[in-house]
C-alpha positions, 0 to 999 in steps of 0.5 A: 161203972165197969163190970169185970169178969174173972178170966184166970189166976195170975199164976196160970199166966207166965210172963211172955204167954197168952190165954184165950177166953170168951166173955159174953160172946167176945173172944179175948186174948189175955197177955202177960208181957215179958215185963209181967204186966197184964193186958187184954185185947180182942182175940181177933186179928184186924186183918183177916180175923185169925185168933191172936192168941195163937201167936207169940208174945214178944215184949208187949206185942203179939204176932198173928201167926197167919200173916205176921202182923204184930200188935202192941197189946197196951194200945191195940195198934197194928205195928206192921202190915198187912194189918192196918187197923188197931184191935180193941184193948180191954181194961184189966185188973189184978186182984188177990192173984186173979185177973179180971177183964172188962169189955169196955174198950180203953182205946176207943176201938169197937169190934165190928 
């Protein structure tokens, strides 16, 4: 059974925004897409290990501000160069107005 950790209130995360949290030593970017859905990915660009949470959210993508790589926060896939590797995607639950994240990657990508 997966363990979920509360990261923030849904009300504190507006559509089109991102917050950075550390869960058991793992940096996590929690993203609320413009459509209102909530997703979580490892808060480290797979290209050069820069925090994705510093980037801009457009639709359901987040852009690394360092070199411009974009990632789909639903799948973790790198959408453009220079990143070629996906980032881990973590399961999210919204319960009673709070956002919870588990560190069991749903896309099979494990942080190195």
